[in-house]
C-alpha positions as a printed NumPy array, in Angstrom:
array([[ -1.174,  17.138,  -4.168],
       [  1.724,  16.524,  -1.824],
       [  1.333,  14.743,   1.488],
       [ -0.582,  16.36 ,   4.306],
       [  1.294,  17.95 ,   7.187],
       [  1.336,  15.99 ,  10.429],
       [ -0.441,  18.163,  13.012],
       [ -1.154,  18.057,  16.75 ],
       [ -3.371,  20.274,  18.903],
       [ -3.035,  21.067,  22.61 ],
       [ -5.91 ,  22.557,  24.601],
       [ -9.229,  21.128,  23.537],
       [-11.854,  23.333,  25.166],
       [-10.976,  26.008,  22.622],
       [ -9.015,  23.717,  20.323],
       [-11.797,  21.286,  19.436],
       [-12.901,  23.579,  16.592],
       [ -9.277,  23.844,  15.434],
       [ -8.999,  20.045,  15.291],
       [-12.16 ,  19.843,  13.189],
       [-11.024,  22.627,  10.848],
       [ -7.603,  21.048,  10.36 ],
       [ -9.092,  17.621,   9.72 ],
       [-11.503,  19.055,   7.156],
       [ -8.586,  20.727,   5.37 ],
       [ -6.67 ,  19.191,   2.508],
       [ -3.42 ,  20.3  ,   4.155],
       [ -3.333,  18.614,   7.577],
       [ -3.722,  15.255,   9.285],
       [ -4.296,  15.682,  13.01 ],
       [ -2.415,  12.72 ,  14.461],
       [ -2.669,  13.587,  18.161],
       [ -4.524,  15.779,  20.628],
       [ -3.615,  16.834,  24.16 ],
       [ -5.566,  18.112,  27.12 ],
       [ -5.223,  17.794,  30.887],
       [ -8.761,  16.383,  30.844],
       [ -8.138,  12.924,  29.434],
       [-11.843,  12.237,  28.86 ],
       [-12.113,  15.373,  26.705],
       [ -9.003,  14.366,  24.748],
       [-10.436,  10.896,  24.17 ],
       [-13.753,  12.354,  22.964],
       [-12.055,  14.766,  20.542],
       [ -9.702,  12.016,  19.376],
       [-12.613,   9.726,  18.537],
       [-14.479,  12.454,  16.634],
       [-11.325,  13.518,  14.775],
       [-10.542,   9.935,  13.819],
       [-14.022,   9.518,  12.406],
       [-13.511,  12.598,  10.21 ],
       [-10.023,  11.733,   8.986],
       [-10.121,   7.955,   9.013],
       [ -6.802,   7.79 ,  10.874],
       [ -5.93 ,   7.047,  14.473],
       [ -5.632,  10.208,  16.576],
       [ -3.492,   9.598,  19.652],
       [ -4.359,  11.023,  23.08 ],
       [ -1.998,  12.808,  25.478],
       [ -2.288,  14.715,  28.726],
       [  1.325,  15.996,  28.545],
       [  2.138,  18.251,  25.602],
       [  5.925,  17.76 ,  25.914],
       [  5.474,  14.003,  25.665],
       [  3.219,  14.497,  22.636],
       [  5.851,  16.633,  20.897],
       [  8.564,  14.04 ,  21.584],
       [  6.49 ,  11.028,  20.59 ],
       [  4.638,  12.392,  17.559],
       [  7.336,  14.62 ,  16.004],
       [  4.67 ,  16.828,  14.364],
       [  5.191,  19.322,  11.565],
       [  2.466,  21.7  ,  12.784],
       [  1.391,  22.46 ,  16.362],
       [ -1.903,  24.147,  17.243],
       [ -1.988,  25.757,  20.694],
       [ -5.382,  26.625,  22.146],
       [ -4.663,  26.695,  25.861],
       [ -4.952,  29.535,  28.353],
       [ -2.797,  32.445,  27.203],
       [ -0.538,  32.188,  30.266],
       [  0.78 ,  28.923,  28.772],
       [  1.26 ,  30.135,  25.201],
       [  4.884,  31.249,  25.547],
       [  6.118,  28.057,  27.202],
       [  4.286,  25.816,  24.733],
       [  5.221,  27.832,  21.644],
       [  8.905,  27.781,  22.549],
       [  8.768,  24.027,  23.209],
       [  7.058,  23.46 ,  19.858],
       [  9.529,  25.696,  18.013],
       [ 12.431,  23.791,  19.564],
       [ 11.046,  20.464,  18.302],
       [ 13.139,  19.678,  15.197],
       [ 10.245,  18.385,  13.091],
       [  8.004,  21.425,  13.638],
       [  7.648,  23.736,  10.643],
       [  4.924,  25.986,  12.064],
       [  3.058,  26.897,  15.236],
       [ -0.513,  28.21 ,  15.323],
       [ -1.32 ,  29.965,  18.596],
       [ -4.781,  31.201,  19.594],
       [ -5.064,  34.812,  20.644],
       [ -4.188,  36.648,  22.685],
       [ -0.731,  35.524,  21.706],
       [  0.958,  36.34 ,  25.021],
       [  0.464,  38.102,  28.336],
       [  3.34 ,  40.538,  27.788],
       [  5.45 ,  42.008,  25.012],
       [  8.459,  40.189,  26.461],
       [  6.695,  36.831,  26.059],
       [  5.566,  37.742,  22.552],
       [  9.144,  38.592,  21.565],
       [ 10.38 ,  35.329,  23.096],
       [  7.803,  33.385,  21.09 ],
       [  8.66 ,  35.164,  17.829],
       [ 12.386,  34.659,  18.364],
       [ 11.88 ,  30.939,  19.049],
       [  9.859,  30.538,  15.878]])
């Protein structure tokens, strides 16, 4: 098998299950997690690291995480009012090959079109 894709997840109330699923997959290594609640991010990071056996870095700023980690896959599990902004930022990160966004995708058709165009 080829190498696993380097993944990050932002929004850990909903995204904790996504982190676990990705880490239990043969396709992804979650290398960083991000949440405004640093204690939640640290908890999820510790649990994810125990599953994968690798260090999972902690961020409270998703833009910083994208810059620092240069991920290939970004999971977005924040409130849907943030999905457009975060998806566009992820899509504009040169290393990113794919963005997974929890539903509902966007709060308007205009935002959904913006997200699809960016990706």
